[in-house]
Each structure stands twice: as C-alpha cells, then as structure tokens.
C-alpha positions in Angstrom: 2.0 -14.5 -27.3 2.7 -10.9 -27.8 0.9 -9.4 -24.8 3.6 -7.4 -22.9 2.0 -7.1 -19.5 0.3 -9.6 -17.3 -1.5 -9.2 -14.0 -2.6 -11.8 -11.4 -3.6 -11.8 -7.8 0.1 -12.5 -6.9 0.8 -8.8 -7.7 -2.1 -7.5 -5.6 -2.4 -6.5 -1.9 -5.7 -6.2 0.0 -5.9 -3.4 2.5 -7.8 -4.3 5.8 -9.0 -1.8 8.5 -8.9 -3.3 12.0 -10.9 -2.3 15.1 -10.8 -3.4 18.7 -14.3 -4.8 18.8 -13.9 -8.5 18.2 -17.0 -9.2 16.1 -17.3 -5.8 14.4 -18.0 -5.5 10.6 -18.7 -1.8 10.1 -19.0 -0.5 6.5 -16.9 2.5 5.5 -19.4 4.9 4.1 -16.9 6.8 1.9 -15.6 3.6 0.3 -18.3 1.0 -0.6 -17.5 -2.7 -0.1 -14.8 -1.8 2.5 -15.3 -2.5 6.2 -13.8 -1.9 9.6 -13.1 -5.4 11.0 -12.7 -6.9 14.4 -10.7 -10.1 15.1 -13.3 -12.7 14.1 -14.4 -10.8 11.0 -10.7 -10.3 10.0 -10.1 -14.0 10.2 -13.2 -14.6 8.0 -12.1 -12.0 5.5 -8.6 -13.4 5.3 -9.9 -17.0 4.8 -12.3 -15.8 2.1 -9.5 -14.0 0.3 -7.2 -17.0 0.5 -9.9 -19.0 -1.3 -9.7 -16.5 -4.1 -5.9 -16.8 -4.3 -5.1 -13.6 -2.4 -2.3 -14.0 0.1 -1.0 -10.4 0.5 -2.6 -8.0 3.1 -1.8 -4.6 4.4 -3.3 -3.8 7.8 -4.3 -0.5 9.3 -5.6 0.2 12.8 -8.7 2.3 13.6 -7.6 3.5 17.1 -10.2 4.8 19.6 -9.4 8.3 20.9 -8.9 7.0 24.5 -5.8 5.2 23.3 -4.2 8.2 21.7 -1.6 10.5 23.1 0.9 13.0 21.8 3.7 10.4 21.6 1.7 7.6 20.1 2.7 5.2 22.8 -0.2 2.8 22.1 1.5 2.1 18.8 4.0 -0.3 20.5 1.9 -1.2 23.6 1.9 -5.0 24.2 -2.0 -4.8 24.5 -2.4 -3.1 21.1 -5.3 -4.8 19.4 -3.7 -4.2 16.0 -0.7 -6.3 17.0 -2.8 -9.0 18.6 -5.0 -9.4 15.4 -1.9 -9.5 13.2 -0.4 -12.2 15.4 -3.6 -14.3 15.3 -3.9 -14.0 11.5 -0.3 -15.1 11.1 -0.8 -18.0 13.6 -4.0 -19.2 11.8 -2.8 -18.5 8.2 1.0 -18.7 8.1 1.0 -18.6 4.3 -0.1 -14.9 4.3 2.2 -12.0 3.7 1.3 -9.3 6.2 2.3 -5.7 5.7 2.1 -3.1 8.5 1.6 0.6 8.8 4.4 2.5 10.6 3.4 6.0 11.5 2.3 8.1 14.4 -1.0 9.4 13.0 -3.3 6.5 13.9 -2.2 6.8 17.6 -1.4 10.5 17.9 -3.8 13.1 19.4 -2.3 15.5 16.8 -3.2 13.2 13.8 0.2 13.7 12.2 2.7 11.2 11.1 5.4 12.7 13.2 5.9 14.3 16.6 4.4 17.8 16.7 5.8 20.6 18.8 4.8 24.3 18.5 2.9 23.5 15.3 6.0 21.9 13.6 6.9 18.3 12.9 10.0 17.3 14.8 11.7 14.8 12.4 14.5 13.4 14.5 12.6 12.9 17.7 10.0 10.9 15.7 12.5 8.3 14.6 12.8 6.4 18.0 9.0 6.2 18.2 8.8 4.7 14.8 11.6 2.2 15.6 9.7 1.0 18.7 6.6 0.5 16.5 8.7 -1.4 14.0 10.1 -3.8 16.5 6.7 -4.4 18.1 5.2 -5.1 14.7 8.0 -7.5 13.7 7.4 -9.3 17.0 3.7 -9.7 16.1 4.6 -11.5 12.9 4.4 -8.9 10.2 6.5 -9.9 7.2 7.0 -6.4 5.8 6.9 -3.1 7.6 5.4 -0.1 5.9 6.8 3.3 7.1 4.2 5.7 5.7 5.4 8.7 7.7 7.9 10.2 5.2 10.3 11.3 8.0 13.9 11.6 6.8 16.2 8.8 7.8 13.4 6.6 9.2 14.2 3.5 7.1 17.8 3.3 8.3 16.8 3.9 11.9 14.2 1.2 11.7 16.6 -1.3 10.0 19.1 -0.8 12.8 16.5 -1.3 15.5 15.1 -4.4 13.8 18.5 -6.0 13.3 19.5 -5.3 16.9 16.3 -6.9 18.1 16.9 -10.0 16.0 14.4 -9.4 13.2 16.9 -9.4 10.3 14.5 -11.2 8.0 11.6 -8.7 8.5 11.5 -6.5 5.4 10.7 -2.8 4.8 8.3 -1.5 2.2 9.1 2.2 2.3 6.5 4.8 1.3 9.2 6.5 -0.8 7.2 8.9 -3.0 4.1 9.7 -0.9 2.5 12.8 -2.3 0.5 15.4 -0.4 -2.6 14.3 -2.3 -6.3 15.2 -2.4 -7.2 11.5 -2.9 -6.7 10.2 0.7 -10.2 11.4 1.9 -12.0 8.0 2.2 -9.0 6.5 3.9 -8.8 9.2 6.6 -12.5 8.8 7.1 -12.0 5.0 7.6 -9.3 5.6 10.2 -10.5 8.8 11.8 -6.9 10.0 11.4 -7.1 13.4 9.8 -4.7 16.0 11.2 -6.1 18.0 14.1 -4.4 21.1 12.7 -2.5 22.1 9.6 -1.7 19.7 6.8 1.0 17.2 5.8 2.7 19.2 3.1 5.9 19.8 5.1 6.8 16.1 4.9 4.8 14.6 2.1 5.9 15.4 -1.5 4.7 18.2 -3.8 2.6 16.8 -6.6 4.5 19.1 -9.0 7.8 17.2 -8.3 9.1 14.2 -10.2 12.9 14.1 -9.9 12.6 14.5 -6.1 11.2 10.9 -6.1 14.6 9.7 -7.4 16.3 11.4 -4.4 13.9 9.8 -2.0 14.3 6.4 -3.6 18.1 6.6 -3.5 18.0 7.4 0.2 15.5 4.7 1.1 17.4 2.1 -0.8 20.7 3.0 0.7 19.1 2.8 4.2 17.9 -0.7 3.5 14.4 -0.6 2.0 13.3 -3.8 0.3 10.5 -2.2 -1.7 9.9 1.4 -2.7 6.4 2.8 -3.0 4.6 5.5 -5.0 1.4 6.8 -3.5 -1.1 7.7 -5.0 -0.9 5.6 -8.2 -3.1 6.8 -11.1 -1.9 10.4 -11.3 1.7 9.3 -10.7 2.2 6.7 -13.4 5.2 8.7 -14.6 6.8 8.5 -11.2 6.2 4.7 -11.0 7.9 4.3 -14.3 10.7 6.6 -13.3 11.5 4.5 -10.3 11.1 1.2 -12.1 13.5 2.4 -14.9 16.2 3.8 -12.6 16.3 1.4 -9.7 16.6 -2.4 -9.2 14.4 -2.4 -6.1 10.8 -3.7 -6.5 8.3 -0.9 -6.9 4.9 -0.9 -5.2 2.0 1.4 -6.1 -0.8 2.3 -3.7 -4.0 2.7 -5.6 -5.5 4.9 -2.9 -9.0 5.2 -1.6 -10.0 8.3 -3.5 -8.9 6.8 -6.8 -11.0 3.6 -6.1 -14.0 5.6 -4.9 -14.1 7.6 -8.1 -14.5 4.5 -10.2 -17.2 3.1 -7.9 -19.1 6.4 -7.9 -19.0 6.7 -11.7 -20.2 3.1 -12.0 -23.1 3.7 -9.6 -24.1 6.6 -11.9 -24.0 4.2 -14.9 -21.2 6.2 -16.5 -18.8 3.3 -16.8 -18.6 -0.5 -16.5 -16.8 -1.1 -13.2 -15.4 -4.6 -14.1 -13.8 -3.2 -17.3 -12.5 -0.1 -15.5 -10.9 -2.1 -12.7 -9.2 -4.4 -15.1 -7.9 -1.6 -17.3 -6.7 0.5 -14.3 -4.8 -2.3 -12.6 -3.3 -3.4 -15.9 -2.1 0.1 -16.6 -0.5 0.3 -13.1 1.4 -3.0 -14.0 2.4 -1.6 -17.4 3.8 1.5 -15.8 6.2 -0.7 -13.8 4.4 -1.7 -10.6 5.7 -5.0 -9.2 3.1 -4.7 -6.4 -0.3 -3.0 -6.4 -2.1 -2.2 -3.2 -5.8 -1.7 -4.1 -9.2 -1.9 -2.6 -10.2 -3.8 -5.8 -8.0 -6.8 -5.0 -11.0 -9.1 -4.2 -13.0 -7.6 -7.1 -10.2 -8.6 -9.5 -9.7 -12.0 -7.9 -13.4 -12.8 -8.3 -13.2 -11.8 -12.0 -10.2 -14.1 -12.4 -11.8 -17.0 -10.6 -15.1 -16.9 -12.4 -13.7 -16.4 -15.8 -15.0 -12.9 -16.4 -11.7 -11.4 -17.6 -11.3 -10.6 -21.3 -8.8 -12.7 -23.2 -6.0 -10.1 -23.1 -5.9 -10.3 -19.3 -5.5 -14.0 -19.0 -2.4 -16.2 -19.4 -0.9 -15.8 -22.9 -1.7 -18.3 -25.5 -0.6 -19.0 -29.1 -2.0 -16.7 -31.8 -1.9 -17.0 -35.5 1.1 -15.3 -37.1 0.4 -11.8 -38.4 0.3 -11.2 -42.1 3.0 -8.5 -41.6 6.3 -10.3 -42.5 8.7 -7.5 -42.5 11.0 -7.4 -39.4 12.4 -3.9 -40.2 12.1 -1.3 -37.6 12.7 2.5 -37.4 16.2 3.3 -36.1 14.9 5.0 -33.0 13.0 1.8 -32.0 16.0 -0.4 -32.6 17.8 1.3 -29.8 14.9 1.1 -27.4 15.6 -1.2 -24.4 12.9 -2.8 -22.3 
C-alpha cells in the first residue's frame, strides 16, 4: 500500500546485438549471457523474451569491416542486414516495440559517431547522413529511433526528414545526456566500434557537468524528441532525477554494459547475490525517475518475476495492517514537498 516505486517488464528494454550470419549465436566475452545474433537466433530470442512478457527491444548492428567507409553509407543501404532483421522481427512479431541506433560509428572506418575530417568531428555535415539512416530505419519498421551520436541539431534534422518521408508516427528516443564514460567497454567490444583515433570527449558530455543536461534536454525536446535519455545510469542518478523533475518528457536510462558487467563479475566472485543486486539496482533507477530502463538484465528480471523469486516489496502492492503510529503531523519542510 505504501510502496512508492514499482517496476515491471513494461519499463524495461532488452538490447540485442545483430550480425549478418543468419544462424550465428556468438557469446560476448566481456558481457556474460549476452550474444551476437543472426536472423534466426534473433527471432528465437525475441520469441523467448515475449514469453517472459518482454516486448521492448533496442537493436545494435555488428558491422563487418568490409561494409565500413568514411561516410557510413552502409547505414542506409537497402541491403543492410540490420534493417532486414528488424523488418523481419516486426513482420513476425508486430506487437514488439523496436528501438534503433542512429550513429555513424558502427558503419564508419573512423569509429566515431560523426564525420571525421583532419582529426575533428564535423557536426553539420554529419546531420544529412544521420537523416538518411533515420528514414531507412523507419522504413524497416522501427517504432523509435535512437540517435546516440550527440551531434548538435540532429533531432530536429531527423524529425524534418522523417516527416517529409511520411513517417510522422515514428518516434525519437534521443540520447540527451550521454556522458564520455569509462563504462562503455564491453559494448564497444561487442560491436567492434571503438574509435580508431582520439576519443569522444568533444561531443559526449563531461561527467563533471549536471546543468548541461538541462540545456541538452531543452534543445532535444524543442526539436521534437519523444523521449530523453541519460547514459550511463548508476553514476548519473542525479541527472535522471534532474530531467524527470524539470521536464514533462518521458526519461529513459541506459544501464550500460560496464555497469552490468561489474555486478556479474562481483557475483561470480561470490561477493554479492546477483538476483538481489539486479532487483535493487533496477528499482533504484525507477526511483530516481526513469520511465524506461535499457538494461542487459531485462531477461534476468523478467525470469525472476515469472518464477516468483522477487521479494514482496517488488511485487504489486497489497493491503498491509495499519501502522501503530497514528499521528498525521509532519515537519513544516516536509509539508511543502511535492512529489
């Protein structure tokens, strides 16, 4: 009755890594229980997840080097395996919500999210490339597009391109506050997408900054973002709460690969109970203000829910006996607190 925060699979998004080999199921060494999946294995994974009540998926392409070039043209090629797999998933399982990744780095020989010239990221010339990717992904059936590039103005540029192509109902989940973090390592290993030179600090956010996230959020919302995202999640609970408190737009949190890998590694050492740690972590992300949580523990949590392994405080609320405390008086500073 008095539990303030609730979490279910409806709030969770399962990341999937896609490869061109149709029957491939290759484990990601840096992130146990995560795989690179071909078409057939992706369909099996989605069906298995649906049986657990999971309907939300974010898809990432593992692109072979021979398909990469400086301008990331394979990102919107009609023969792109990523687009073909998404289209088949949507055809077979129309009830799914599919979220894309819009950025140059999976397709670029430079490994950066934007166009590189003379060692610098060229923001404005990147935008038309991202817009072409966005339209191609909308045509493939993605419900939400996830620009993870952090280029200035890309949400508005994409929105105009989508509307002009007739995809007015395709939404945008903007990576609004994406920090230049040390916790992306396993993800970059899974995608083979690390920068070939330099780093991403010129376009991703400084971990020291909080108020900058409000500026980024205001710009993305004004340009047409339907969701705003904070990435990573655990070290940025204050930023999640800041955006939730100061905007009306749904807030997504990306519980990134390094954050998940730490819990798995500690559990393998016997230093913590993984089930309890996963439940507490995801609940705290909800408590901080996350409407949507992208996490590699989505299936783990769904299995706990299905098989009844969640503690009582994580389940649906039920009636409890009234507390012996009968006074309803509260300190003055609490009276003025608004939830």
